[in-house]
N, C-alpha and C positions, 0 to 999 in steps of 0.2 A: 873452666870456661871452654865451651866448644870454639872451634875455629871459625865458625860462621855465627852471625847474629840469630838469636831466638827471641821469641816473644814470652816474657814471663805471665803467669797467670793474672797478675795485676794490671799488666799492660794490654791484655787481649780484648779485642773487639771483633765483631762480625763472626765469620765462620770458625775463627780461632777460639773465640770465647764460647761459642756454642759447643764445640767439640770439647774444650776443656771441661765445660760443665758436665757433659756425659761422662767423660772420664773420671772426673772427680766423684761423681755419683757412684761409679763402678769401684774405684780404687781408694777413695778417700783422700787422694792428692794427685798431683801432676808429675809423674816421673820425668827426669831429665831425658830419658830415652824418647818420651812423647814430645817434649818441648823441642827437641831437635828438628822435628818435622814442621814446626811452626814458621820455618823459614819459607815454607811452600804450603799455604793453606789448602790447596786442592789435594796435594799429596798427603797432608795430614788427615784430611776428611776420608780419603780413600784407605789409608793405613789403618785408621781407627775402625772403618767399616770391616775391613778384612779381619782385624783382630776380633770384633764382634762376632763375625761369622764363625770363627774357630771357637770362640768361648761358648757358642750355642750348638756346636756340632753334635749331631745325633749319635755318632758312633766313635769319634775320635776323642779320647778322654784327655782331660787336662794333664794328668801325670804323663801320658804318652807324649803329648805335644811338648810339654816342658822338657821331658828327657830328650827328645829330638833336638830342641833348640839348644839345650846345654851341650849336647856331644857335638853338634855342628860348630857351635861357638868355640869349643875346645880346639876343633881342628883349625878354625879361623883365628884363633889366639884372640878372640873378643872378651876380655876380661870382665866387662860390664855384664854381657849376656851370660857367661858362665856362672858368675856369682848371683845374678838376679834369678836364673832358673834353678840353680841349686837351692836357693833360699825358698823358692816356690815349692820345690819338692819336699824340703825338710819342714817348712812352716805351715804350709797349707795342706799337704798330703801325707804328712807324718812319716816320711822316710827319715832313717837316721843318717847322721853325717857319714857314718861308715858305709852304708848302703850307697850313698851318693858317690863317695870316693871309689868304691868298687866298680860302680857303673862307669865312672870316668875311665878307670883302668881297663875295663872289659865290658862292652855294652851287653855282652851275654848274661852279665851279672845283675842287670837291671830288674828291680823287684816289680816286674809286670807279668801279667798272665801270658801264657804262651802265644796266643794270638796276637797281643799287643807287642810282645818281643819280636815276633816275626815281622810285624810292620816296621818297628824301629830299625831292625837290621836291613830291611828292604830299602827305606829311606836313606840310610846312611851309604848303602851301596849305589843308590841312585844318584846321590849328590857327589860322591867320591869317584865312582867309575861307572857313569851312566852307559857307556857303550858295552859294559859287561853284563848289563841286565838282560835276562833271557825270558823267553815265554814261560819256561818252568818256574821261574821266580815269581811271576804273576800268578800262574796257576796255583802255586803253593798257598798264596794268600787267599785266593778264592776258596780253596779246599778248607781253610780255616773259617771261612764265613765272611770275608770281606767282600764287599761290593766294588765294582770298578770305580765308582765315584769316591769311595773312601780311599782308594789306593792313589788316585790322582789328587784327591785333596791333601792327603798326607805327604805326598812327594812334592807338591807345590809349596806346602808350608816349610818343608825343609829347604827347598830351592830358593824360596824367597828369603829365608832366613839368613842364607849366605849373603844376600844383598844387604840386609840390615847390618849384619857384622861388618861388611865393608864400609858402610856409611858411619857406624859408630866408631870404628877404628880410624877411618880417614879424618873425621871432624872431632875426634878426642873427646868423646862423651865422658862426663865425670860420674863416678859411682855416687848414688844417693840413697843407698840402702845399707 
């Protein structure tokens, strides 16, 4: 049970019920992670909208984004997100448990294409040591074919996930997977 009150799917009305309906159509259920945001209906709507944006992103693949989230969550020690994203990589994208474990040990081992791996490493650097990011780092991504919009989108996704981890750890979100 999280430390703050949440709205269950059976209790939901208004914006929360509408958002839950969209989430259930997408995932088949309402994860505890989403229910946490029900304490703030506007934040829930915005968070769901942001997730929808990334789920439809034209260039950032779901395996790349799940790997970014898993590794950021590992650094933030958010067990919910580590497990959730590892599960996505294994169950939805066919990575083996050994591949996921290797990625956790060394992001260079992530089973991603060179272009995606470069983006992954850039986002991790940006989140961990943003003052050390250089023009050469950005140029290297451009040389691989990434557009500036992709670079900022991926970096924003990583940075925002740090905030998500803080919320989940603070309010003790329970695993439901």
